[in-house]
VEXDREN-2710 file (C-alpha; in Angstrom, 1 decimal):
% VEXDREN-2710
k/r/px/py/pz
1/UNK/-46.8/-1.9/59.7
2/UNK/-44.5/0.7/58.4
3/UNK/-44.3/1.9/54.9
4/UNK/-40.8/3.1/53.6
5/UNK/-38.9/4.1/51.0
6/UNK/-35.3/2.5/49.3
7/UNK/-33.1/5.5/48.6
8/UNK/-32.4/5.3/45.4
9/UNK/-29.5/7.5/44.7
10/UNK/-27.4/4.4/43.1
11/UNK/-30.2/4.3/40.3
12/UNK/-28.3/6.9/37.9
13/UNK/-24.8/8.3/37.6
14/UNK/-23.4/10.2/40.3
15/UNK/-22.1/13.5/39.6
16/UNK/-18.9/13.8/41.8
17/UNK/-15.9/11.6/41.8
18/UNK/-17.1/9.0/39.4
19/UNK/-15.8/5.5/39.1
20/UNK/-13.1/5.6/42.0
21/UNK/-14.6/3.9/44.3
22/UNK/-14.1/0.2/45.7
23/UNK/-16.3/-2.6/45.8
24/UNK/-18.3/-4.0/49.0
25/UNK/-18.1/-7.4/50.1
26/UNK/-21.2/-8.9/47.8
27/UNK/-22.4/-11.8/46.3
28/UNK/-23.5/-12.2/42.8
29/UNK/-23.4/-16.1/43.1
30/UNK/-25.4/-17.8/40.3
31/UNK/-28.5/-19.8/41.1
32/UNK/-30.2/-22.6/39.5
33/UNK/-31.0/-21.9/35.7
34/UNK/-34.6/-20.6/34.5
35/UNK/-36.5/-21.1/31.6
36/UNK/-34.4/-20.5/28.4
37/UNK/-36.4/-17.3/27.6
38/UNK/-36.4/-16.4/30.9
39/UNK/-33.8/-13.2/32.0
40/UNK/-32.4/-14.1/35.0
41/UNK/-31.3/-11.5/37.5
42/UNK/-29.2/-11.7/40.4
43/UNK/-29.9/-10.2/43.9
44/UNK/-26.8/-9.5/45.9
45/UNK/-25.6/-6.8/48.5
46/UNK/-22.8/-6.6/51.5
47/UNK/-22.1/-10.5/52.6
48/UNK/-22.0/-9.0/56.1
49/UNK/-23.2/-6.2/57.9
50/UNK/-21.8/-5.5/61.2
51/UNK/-24.1/-3.3/64.0
52/UNK/-22.7/-0.9/66.5
53/UNK/-23.5/-3.2/70.1
54/UNK/-26.8/-1.6/71.8
55/UNK/-26.0/1.2/73.8
56/UNK/-26.2/1.8/77.5
57/UNK/-28.0/4.7/77.0
58/UNK/-29.6/6.7/74.0
59/UNK/-30.8/5.4/70.8
60/UNK/-29.1/2.5/69.0
61/UNK/-26.9/3.5/66.1
62/UNK/-27.7/2.4/62.9
63/UNK/-25.9/0.7/60.1
64/UNK/-27.1/0.4/56.6
65/UNK/-28.0/-2.6/54.4
66/UNK/-27.9/-1.6/50.6
67/UNK/-29.8/-4.7/48.4
68/UNK/-28.8/-4.7/44.6
69/UNK/-30.1/-6.6/41.4
70/UNK/-28.0/-7.2/38.6
71/UNK/-29.0/-7.6/35.0
72/UNK/-26.7/-8.9/32.5
73/UNK/-27.8/-7.8/29.5
74/UNK/-25.0/-8.0/26.8
75/UNK/-27.0/-5.7/24.5
76/UNK/-25.1/-2.0/24.5
77/UNK/-28.6/-0.1/23.9
78/UNK/-30.8/-1.7/26.0
79/UNK/-32.1/0.0/28.9
80/UNK/-33.3/-3.0/30.4
81/UNK/-36.3/-5.3/31.4
82/UNK/-39.4/-3.9/31.6
83/UNK/-42.5/-5.1/33.9
84/UNK/-43.8/-5.5/37.4
85/UNK/-41.0/-6.4/39.8
86/UNK/-41.8/-7.6/43.6
87/UNK/-39.0/-8.3/46.3
88/UNK/-39.3/-9.8/49.3
89/UNK/-37.0/-9.5/52.4
90/UNK/-37.1/-12.1/55.2
91/UNK/-36.1/-10.8/59.2
92/UNK/-36.9/-13.8/60.9
93/UNK/-33.2/-15.1/61.0
94/UNK/-32.3/-11.6/63.2
95/UNK/-35.1/-11.6/65.3
96/UNK/-33.4/-10.8/69.0
97/UNK/-30.1/-9.8/67.1
98/UNK/-31.2/-7.1/65.1
99/UNK/-34.2/-4.7/64.3
100/UNK/-35.0/-2.9/60.8
101/UNK/-35.6/0.9/61.2
102/UNK/-37.1/3.1/58.4
103/UNK/-34.8/5.1/56.7
104/UNK/-34.8/8.6/57.0
105/UNK/-36.6/9.2/53.9
106/UNK/-40.1/8.2/53.2
107/UNK/-42.7/6.8/50.6
108/UNK/-44.2/3.5/49.6
109/UNK/-42.1/1.7/47.5
110/UNK/-41.4/-0.7/50.4
111/UNK/-43.6/-2.3/53.1
112/UNK/-42.5/-3.8/56.1
113/UNK/-45.1/-6.1/58.5
114/UNK/-43.6/-7.8/61.2
115/UNK/-40.5/-9.7/59.9
116/UNK/-41.2/-9.2/56.3
117/UNK/-40.5/-6.5/53.5
118/UNK/-42.1/-6.4/50.4
119/UNK/-41.0/-3.8/47.9
120/UNK/-42.2/-3.1/44.2
121/UNK/-40.4/-1.9/41.5
122/UNK/-40.7/-1.1/38.0
123/UNK/-38.3/-3.1/35.6
124/UNK/-34.4/-3.9/35.7
125/UNK/-32.1/-1.7/34.7
126/UNK/-28.9/-3.1/32.5
127/UNK/-26.0/-3.6/34.7
128/UNK/-25.7/-3.5/38.5
129/UNK/-28.5/-1.1/40.2
130/UNK/-30.0/-0.6/43.6
131/UNK/-33.1/-2.4/45.3
132/UNK/-33.6/-0.7/48.5
133/UNK/-31.3/0.6/51.2
134/UNK/-32.6/-0.1/54.6
135/UNK/-31.3/0.7/57.9
136/UNK/-30.7/-1.9/61.1
137/UNK/-29.4/-1.2/64.4
138/UNK/-28.9/-4.1/67.3
139/UNK/-31.8/-5.1/69.3
140/UNK/-32.0/-4.3/73.1
141/UNK/-31.0/-7.3/74.6
142/UNK/-28.4/-8.5/71.9
143/UNK/-24.9/-9.6/72.4
144/UNK/-21.5/-9.0/71.0
145/UNK/-21.1/-11.5/68.2
146/UNK/-24.8/-12.5/67.7
147/UNK/-25.4/-12.8/64.3
148/UNK/-28.7/-13.8/61.9
149/UNK/-29.0/-14.1/58.5
150/UNK/-31.4/-12.1/56.1
151/UNK/-33.1/-13.9/52.9
152/UNK/-33.7/-11.6/50.0
153/UNK/-36.1/-13.4/46.9
154/UNK/-37.7/-11.6/44.0
155/UNK/-40.2/-12.6/41.2
156/UNK/-41.7/-11.3/38.1
157/UNK/-43.8/-12.3/35.1
158/UNK/-41.5/-13.7/32.5
159/UNK/-38.0/-13.7/34.5
160/UNK/-36.3/-15.2/37.0
161/UNK/-34.0/-14.2/40.3
162/UNK/-31.8/-15.6/42.2
163/UNK/-31.9/-15.4/46.0
164/UNK/-29.5/-13.6/48.3
165/UNK/-28.5/-14.3/51.5
166/UNK/-26.8/-11.9/54.0
167/UNK/-25.0/-12.0/57.3
168/UNK/-26.1/-9.3/59.9
169/UNK/-23.8/-9.4/63.3
170/UNK/-23.5/-7.6/66.4
171/UNK/-20.4/-5.9/66.8
172/UNK/-17.0/-6.7/65.2
173/UNK/-13.6/-4.6/63.8
174/UNK/-13.8/-1.4/62.4
175/UNK/-11.1/-0.4/60.3
176/UNK/-10.6/3.6/60.3
177/UNK/-8.0/4.6/57.2
178/UNK/-5.7/7.6/58.1
179/UNK/-5.7/10.3/55.7
180/UNK/-1.8/10.9/54.5
181/UNK/-0.6/14.6/54.0
182/UNK/0.4/14.3/50.2
183/UNK/1.8/17.0/48.0
184/UNK/-1.3/17.6/45.5
185/UNK/1.1/20.0/43.2
186/UNK/3.4/17.4/40.9
187/UNK/5.7/17.6/38.5
188/UNK/6.3/14.5/36.4
189/UNK/8.4/12.1/38.0
190/UNK/7.6/13.5/41.3
191/UNK/7.2/10.4/43.7
192/UNK/5.9/10.5/47.4
193/UNK/5.7/8.0/50.0
194/UNK/2.4/6.7/50.9
195/UNK/2.6/5.0/54.5
196/UNK/-0.8/3.8/54.7
197/UNK/-2.0/3.5/58.4
198/UNK/-5.2/2.5/59.9
199/UNK/-6.8/1.8/63.5
200/UNK/-9.1/-0.6/64.4
201/UNK/-11.7/1.1/66.3
202/UNK/-14.3/-1.4/66.5
203/UNK/-15.4/-4.4/69.3
204/UNK/-13.5/-7.3/67.8
205/UNK/-10.1/-8.2/66.1
206/UNK/-10.2/-8.2/62.4
207/UNK/-8.8/-11.8/61.1
208/UNK/-6.4/-10.6/58.1
209/UNK/-6.5/-7.5/56.2
210/UNK/-7.0/-6.3/52.4
211/UNK/-5.5/-3.3/51.7
212/UNK/-7.0/-1.8/48.2
213/UNK/-5.5/0.7/45.8
214/UNK/-6.8/2.6/43.1
215/UNK/-5.0/5.0/40.9
216/UNK/-6.1/6.6/37.7
217/UNK/-3.8/6.8/34.1
218/UNK/-1.2/9.3/35.5
219/UNK/-0.1/7.5/38.5
220/UNK/2.1/4.4/39.2
221/UNK/3.3/2.4/42.1
222/UNK/6.7/1.6/41.9
223/UNK/6.9/-1.5/44.4
224/UNK/5.9/-4.6/44.2
225/UNK/5.5/-7.6/46.8
226/UNK/4.6/-11.0/46.5
227/UNK/1.4/-11.1/48.8
228/UNK/0.0/-8.0/46.3
229/UNK/-2.3/-8.5/43.1
230/UNK/-1.9/-6.0/40.6
231/UNK/-4.0/-5.8/36.8
232/UNK/-1.3/-4.3/34.9
233/UNK/-0.8/-0.7/33.6
234/UNK/-3.5/1.9/34.1
235/UNK/-5.6/2.0/30.4
236/UNK/-4.3/-0.9/28.3
237/UNK/-7.2/-2.5/28.1
238/UNK/-8.8/-0.3/24.9
239/UNK/-12.5/-0.4/26.8
240/UNK/-10.6/1.2/29.7
241/UNK/-11.5/5.2/29.1
242/UNK/-12.0/5.6/32.9
243/UNK/-7.8/4.3/32.9
244/UNK/-7.7/2.4/36.6
245/UNK/-5.3/0.3/37.6
246/UNK/-5.4/-1.5/40.9
247/UNK/-3.7/-3.5/43.5
248/UNK/-5.0/-5.9/46.0
249/UNK/-2.4/-6.8/49.0
250/UNK/-3.4/-9.6/51.6
251/UNK/-2.0/-9.2/55.1
252/UNK/-2.1/-11.9/57.7
253/UNK/-2.3/-11.3/61.6
254/UNK/-4.5/-10.3/64.0
255/UNK/-5.7/-6.7/64.5
256/UNK/-6.9/-5.9/67.4
257/UNK/-9.2/-3.5/68.8
258/UNK/-7.8/0.3/69.8
259/UNK/-4.9/-0.6/68.3
260/UNK/-2.9/1.4/65.1
261/UNK/-1.1/-0.3/62.7
262/UNK/1.2/1.2/59.6
263/UNK/3.0/-0.4/56.9
264/UNK/6.5/-2.4/57.5
265/UNK/7.9/-1.8/53.9
266/UNK/7.8/1.4/51.4
267/UNK/5.2/2.1/49.4
268/UNK/5.2/5.3/46.9
269/UNK/2.9/6.9/44.2
270/UNK/4.7/8.2/41.3
271/UNK/3.1/11.0/38.9
272/UNK/4.5/9.8/35.4
273/UNK/5.3/11.6/32.3
274/UNK/1.2/11.5/30.9
275/UNK/0.0/12.5/34.7
276/UNK/-2.4/15.8/34.9
277/UNK/-5.5/15.5/36.6
278/UNK/-5.1/12.1/38.7
279/UNK/-6.9/10.1/42.1
280/UNK/-5.5/8.1/44.1
281/UNK/-8.1/5.8/46.2
282/UNK/-6.6/3.9/49.5
283/UNK/-9.2/1.5/51.2
284/UNK/-8.4/-1.5/54.2
285/UNK/-10.9/-4.0/54.6
286/UNK/-11.0/-7.2/56.8
287/UNK/-9.7/-9.9/54.7
288/UNK/-12.1/-13.0/53.5
289/UNK/-13.1/-14.8/50.4
290/UNK/-16.0/-12.6/50.1
291/UNK/-13.8/-9.1/50.5
292/UNK/-11.5/-10.4/48.0
293/UNK/-13.9/-11.7/45.3
294/UNK/-16.1/-8.6/45.4
295/UNK/-12.4/-6.4/45.3
296/UNK/-11.3/-8.3/42.0
297/UNK/-14.8/-8.1/40.3
298/UNK/-14.0/-10.7/38.0
299/UNK/-10.4/-8.7/36.6
300/UNK/-7.5/-11.1/35.8
301/UNK/-4.8/-10.2/38.0
302/UNK/-1.2/-11.0/38.6
303/UNK/0.8/-12.2/41.6
304/UNK/3.8/-9.4/42.3
305/UNK/7.3/-10.4/42.9
306/UNK/9.7/-9.2/45.4
307/UNK/9.4/-9.0/49.3
308/UNK/6.2/-9.1/51.4
309/UNK/3.7/-6.1/52.5
310/UNK/4.1/-6.3/56.0
311/UNK/2.2/-4.6/59.0
312/UNK/3.5/-2.8/62.4
313/UNK/1.6/-2.0/65.6
314/UNK/2.5/1.9/66.2
315/UNK/-0.1/2.6/69.1
316/UNK/-2.8/1.2/71.1
317/UNK/-5.2/3.6/72.5
318/UNK/-8.7/3.2/74.6
319/UNK/-11.4/1.4/72.6
320/UNK/-13.8/3.8/70.4
321/UNK/-16.5/1.4/68.8
322/UNK/-18.5/3.4/65.2
323/UNK/-18.2/0.5/63.0
324/UNK/-18.4/3.3/60.3
325/UNK/-17.9/1.9/56.8
326/UNK/-17.4/5.7/55.0
327/UNK/-13.7/5.7/57.2
328/UNK/-12.5/2.4/55.6
329/UNK/-11.6/4.5/52.7
330/UNK/-9.4/7.5/51.8
331/UNK/-8.8/9.4/48.7
332/UNK/-6.7/12.4/47.0
333/UNK/-6.6/14.4/44.0
334/UNK/-3.2/15.4/42.4
335/UNK/-2.8/18.0/39.7
336/UNK/0.5/17.5/37.6
337/UNK/2.4/20.3/36.0
338/UNK/1.7/18.8/32.3
339/UNK/0.4/19.2/28.7
340/UNK/-1.5/17.4/26.1
341/UNK/-1.7/18.0/22.8
342/UNK/-4.8/17.7/20.8
343/UNK/-4.7/17.7/16.9
344/UNK/-7.6/17.7/14.8
345/UNK/-8.3/15.2/12.1
346/UNK/-10.3/16.3/8.8
347/UNK/-9.7/14.4/5.4
348/UNK/-10.7/14.7/1.8
349/UNK/-13.6/13.7/-0.6
350/UNK/-14.6/13.8/-4.2
351/UNK/-17.8/13.1/-5.9
352/UNK/-20.5/14.2/-8.0
353/UNK/-24.2/16.1/-7.1
354/UNK/-26.4/13.6/-5.4
355/UNK/-23.2/11.5/-4.2
356/UNK/-23.3/10.5/-0.7
357/UNK/-20.1/9.3/1.6
358/UNK/-19.2/8.9/5.5
359/UNK/-16.6/11.4/7.1
360/UNK/-14.6/9.8/9.9
361/UNK/-13.7/13.4/11.5
362/UNK/-12.0/14.0/14.6
363/UNK/-8.7/14.3/16.7
364/UNK/-5.9/12.7/18.4
365/UNK/-4.0/13.2/21.7
366/UNK/-0.4/13.3/21.2
367/UNK/0.3/13.7/25.1
368/UNK/2.3/13.3/26.7
369/UNK/-0.3/13.6/29.5
370/UNK/-3.9/11.9/29.2
371/UNK/-6.7/14.1/30.5
372/UNK/-9.5/12.8/32.4
373/UNK/-12.3/14.9/34.7
374/UNK/-12.8/11.7/36.7
375/UNK/-14.3/14.6/39.5
376/UNK/-16.6/16.3/37.6
377/UNK/-17.3/13.7/35.1
378/UNK/-17.7/16.5/32.4
379/UNK/-16.4/16.0/28.7
380/UNK/-12.7/17.1/28.2
381/UNK/-13.6/18.8/25.1
382/UNK/-16.1/19.3/21.9
383/UNK/-15.4/18.6/18.2
384/UNK/-17.0/21.8/16.5
385/UNK/-17.4/20.5/12.6
386/UNK/-18.5/23.3/10.1
387/UNK/-20.3/21.8/7.2
388/UNK/-18.4/22.1/3.4
389/UNK/-20.6/24.3/1.5
390/UNK/-22.3/22.5/-1.5
391/UNK/-22.8/19.4/1.0
392/UNK/-25.5/18.4/3.8
393/UNK/-25.6/16.0/6.8
394/UNK/-28.0/13.5/6.1
395/UNK/-27.2/11.1/9.3
396/UNK/-24.8/12.4/12.2
397/UNK/-23.5/10.8/15.4
398/UNK/-26.1/10.1/18.2
399/UNK/-23.7/12.1/20.5
400/UNK/-23.6/15.0/18.3
401/UNK/-26.1/18.0/18.2
402/UNK/-26.7/20.1/15.3
403/UNK/-26.2/23.9/15.9
404/UNK/-26.7/27.3/13.8
405/UNK/-24.2/28.7/12.1
406/UNK/-23.2/30.9/14.6
407/UNK/-23.5/27.9/17.3
408/UNK/-26.8/28.5/18.4
409/UNK/-29.7/25.9/19.1
410/UNK/-31.4/24.4/16.2
411/UNK/-34.4/22.7/16.5
412/UNK/-33.9/20.9/13.0
413/UNK/-31.3/18.7/13.5
414/UNK/-30.8/17.3/9.6
415/UNK/-29.1/19.4/7.0
416/UNK/-27.6/21.5/9.8
417/UNK/-24.8/24.0/9.3
418/UNK/-22.6/23.2/11.9
419/UNK/-22.5/20.2/14.4
420/UNK/-20.7/20.3/17.9
421/UNK/-20.0/16.9/19.4
422/UNK/-18.7/16.5/22.7
423/UNK/-15.9/13.8/24.4
424/UNK/-16.3/11.6/26.9
425/UNK/-14.7/12.7/30.6
426/UNK/-11.4/10.8/29.5
427/UNK/-8.5/11.2/26.7
428/UNK/-6.2/8.8/26.9
429/UNK/-2.8/9.6/25.6
430/UNK/-1.9/8.2/22.2
431/UNK/-5.7/7.6/21.1
432/UNK/-7.5/9.1/18.5
433/UNK/-11.2/9.4/18.3
434/UNK/-13.8/9.9/15.3
435/UNK/-17.1/10.7/14.9
436/UNK/-19.0/8.9/11.6
437/UNK/-20.9/11.7/9.5
438/UNK/-23.0/10.7/6.4
439/UNK/-22.8/13.5/3.9
440/UNK/-24.7/14.1/0.2
441/UNK/-23.2/16.2/-2.3
442/UNK/-25.9/19.2/-3.1
443/UNK/-24.3/21.3/-5.5
444/UNK/-20.6/21.1/-7.6
445/UNK/-18.2/23.1/-5.4
446/UNK/-14.8/23.2/-6.3
447/UNK/-12.5/22.9/-3.2
448/UNK/-15.2/23.9/-0.7
449/UNK/-14.0/22.7/2.8
450/UNK/-15.4/23.0/6.4
451/UNK/-13.7/23.3/9.6
452/UNK/-12.9/20.4/12.2
453/UNK/-12.2/22.1/15.6
454/UNK/-11.5/20.4/18.7
455/UNK/-11.8/23.3/21.7
456/UNK/-12.8/23.7/25.3
457/UNK/-17.0/22.7/25.9
458/UNK/-17.3/26.5/26.4
459/UNK/-17.9/28.5/23.0
460/UNK/-17.2/31.9/24.5
461/UNK/-13.7/30.4/26.0
462/UNK/-12.5/27.8/23.1
463/UNK/-8.8/27.6/23.9
464/UNK/-7.9/24.3/25.3
465/UNK/-6.2/24.9/28.9
466/UNK/-3.8/22.2/28.9
467/UNK/-3.2/22.1/24.9
468/UNK/0.3/24.8/24.1
469/UNK/-0.1/23.9/20.5
470/UNK/-3.3/25.4/19.3
471/UNK/-2.3/25.6/16.0
472/UNK/-3.3/22.2/15.2
473/UNK/-6.3/22.3/16.8
474/UNK/-8.1/22.8/13.5
475/UNK/-8.4/20.9/10.3
476/UNK/-10.2/20.8/7.1
477/UNK/-12.6/18.3/5.4
478/UNK/-12.3/19.0/2.0
479/UNK/-14.9/18.1/-1.1
480/UNK/-13.7/18.3/-4.4
481/UNK/-10.6/19.4/-3.8
482/UNK/-7.4/21.0/-6.1
483/UNK/-4.8/18.4/-4.3
484/UNK/-3.3/20.6/-2.2
485/UNK/-4.8/18.6/0.9
486/UNK/-5.6/19.6/4.5
487/UNK/-7.0/16.7/6.4
488/UNK/-5.0/16.0/9.3
489/UNK/-3.4/19.4/11.2
490/UNK/-1.0/17.5/12.8
491/UNK/0.5/14.9/10.0
492/UNK/0.3/14.1/6.6
493/UNK/-3.0/14.4/4.4
494/UNK/-5.0/11.1/2.9
495/UNK/-6.7/12.5/0.0
496/UNK/-7.5/9.0/-1.5
497/UNK/-11.0/8.3/-3.2
498/UNK/-12.8/5.0/-2.8
499/UNK/-14.9/4.0/0.0
500/UNK/-15.0/6.4/3.5
501/UNK/-13.5/5.1/6.4
502/UNK/-10.8/5.6/8.6
503/UNK/-7.0/4.8/8.4
504/UNK/-6.8/3.9/12.2
505/UNK/-7.8/5.0/15.8
506/UNK/-11.5/4.5/17.1
507/UNK/-14.9/5.5/15.8
508/UNK/-16.0/7.7/19.4
509/UNK/-18.2/5.3/21.3
510/UNK/-17.8/1.9/18.9
511/UNK/-15.9/0.3/21.8
512/UNK/-12.4/-0.1/20.1
513/UNK/-9.3/2.5/20.7
514/UNK/-6.3/3.3/18.4
515/UNK/-3.0/4.4/18.7
516/UNK/-1.4/6.9/16.4
517/UNK/1.5/8.7/16.5
518/UNK/2.1/12.5/15.7
519/UNK/3.0/11.8/12.3
520/UNK/0.3/9.0/11.3
521/UNK/-1.9/9.6/8.3
522/UNK/-5.5/11.0/9.4
523/UNK/-8.6/9.7/9.3
524/UNK/-10.0/10.2/5.8
525/UNK/-13.6/10.6/4.5
526/UNK/-13.5/9.8/0.8
527/UNK/-15.8/8.3/-1.5
528/UNK/-17.3/8.6/-4.8
529/UNK/-20.7/6.9/-5.4
530/UNK/-23.0/6.0/-2.4
531/UNK/-21.6/4.5/0.5
532/UNK/-23.5/2.8/3.5
533/UNK/-24.7/4.9/6.1
534/UNK/-22.8/5.6/9.6
535/UNK/-23.6/3.5/12.0
536/UNK/-26.6/5.1/14.7
537/UNK/-24.8/3.3/17.5
538/UNK/-21.6/5.6/17.2
539/UNK/-21.4/8.3/20.1
540/UNK/-19.3/10.5/21.8
541/UNK/-20.4/11.0/25.0
542/UNK/-19.6/8.9/28.1
543/UNK/-20.0/5.6/26.0
544/UNK/-17.2/3.7/27.5
545/UNK/-16.7/0.8/30.1
546/UNK/-14.7/0.9/33.2
547/UNK/-12.0/-1.9/33.2
548/UNK/-12.8/-5.2/34.8
549/UNK/-11.6/-4.1/38.2
550/UNK/-14.4/-1.6/38.3
551/UNK/-17.2/-3.9/37.2
552/UNK/-17.4/-6.3/34.0
553/UNK/-20.3/-4.3/31.9
554/UNK/-20.6/-1.5/34.1
555/UNK/-19.4/2.4/34.2
556/UNK/-19.8/2.7/38.2
557/UNK/-21.2/5.7/40.2
558/UNK/-19.8/5.9/43.5
559/UNK/-21.8/5.1/46.3
560/UNK/-21.0/4.1/49.3
561/UNK/-23.6/1.3/50.8
562/UNK/-23.3/-1.5/53.2
563/UNK/-20.0/-1.6/54.5
564/UNK/-18.4/-0.3/51.6
565/UNK/-18.6/1.5/48.2
566/UNK/-20.6/-0.2/45.6
567/UNK/-20.3/-0.1/41.9
568/UNK/-23.8/0.8/40.2
569/UNK/-25.6/1.9/37.3
570/UNK/-24.3/0.5/33.9
571/UNK/-22.7/2.7/31.2
572/UNK/-25.5/2.3/28.7
573/UNK/-27.8/4.2/31.3
574/UNK/-25.0/6.9/32.1
575/UNK/-25.1/7.6/28.2
576/UNK/-29.2/8.8/28.9
577/UNK/-29.1/9.9/32.1
END
């Protein structure tokens, strides 16, 4: 008997490159319905795990089996289901084929006894998260091509789990992607060839391959092929603040062990007018129904037009089996010489002492570049709001923090003289973002104004490094003004009175995104009398969803598991990490 601990790296949003990996082949098939009151959680993982053949000498090499659970809770504010959970793994189907080895870390979450492992946990996070990460190795005496299955079930009081079966096979293809020598310092319009090249270092031929390309909003692939599927322009989905596009290409044929293959037709990567910091990910895998479904992940893709994408053999070398899923994928970062113009958005309001109103203040990006810090996951900028004299904030957005007048920490978050709100890690071109503040007029001060400033996240270095027009980074929120107006730093000012609200764009974290031009009217704060409070759910942090290809209802962290890269961790959990 041995006790092991699952690697829990998938539990939280990872640092580093966020949300750029490609889905591993897995299963999220729904099973029989449960009682109406019981939530249904779906167990999953890779459809198949390949093992290194048992060596003639030395210890067998390990392969990782990562198992997951999916909680489809649609509540955006949910932290997940709570309760004791038990997961059971039946290894009897791989007897004589593979052995289950303790992972390198230790603990007491999982207990292995004979052909069974039992894992205990508390709760199920919303979205997709990890159960356990076991190590497998080929059993002594096993033959190349031998295969069996592992059965995974779950149980909890008041919940139902859809079981999962995964296949384990000794030997198999190992497609290793070659890293391409891209030029990484670019200018808008630069186009580079992408001669995708890979080698099969496995023990058997691959029956068809699936090439998956993912590229951030500033990049495009000009060519279209009839055996490829495309999900459209990056960032078309208003919920896709990560702004990724995907291309999936299916190429038939037998790809032999020891052989190297490259594209038989051109493929290139172009830096568009909106490029700034961008990433291109290219991955190769054996084609198949499970792999295709996993890479599509529920997205609606469109078949391409034009000729067929083809591959050709370029070399043949001695076979070198490593069956390592880490080398199926390569990625490259590009830095394009470009700028973005962030324009502060303020407003005006009128009222008597005791009146309350909602001020939607923020900024817009007039481009041309989109800005995304997708490697670090850090916010792009900070909104810095100074409350006008004679008013106090009665409710702030959850993502904003009250600070002292000189920008230092403040314990009491109510009626602070100043508030700061971090943006998400991406800001699209031609987008506007606002934060709703509820304010109360406490003193009649004619023409009182407070600064609305969009700046760098570091107060000691407030200039935005990509913005060459700093003059419009500050606007005003004016109360009981004299009619001269202020509002939008880069457009017309709306001095209307009546109910508070925004003229367009999206309230930060509300899940809607607007698009405004350089001359559009700003979001206006304006209310005489009392208006309702701002939504407490409006936030300006990582409250964004990935595209459907990323995963429906998830912003995912990159984590390699069980033969590929697996998206995990719901965006609602990322907000609390």
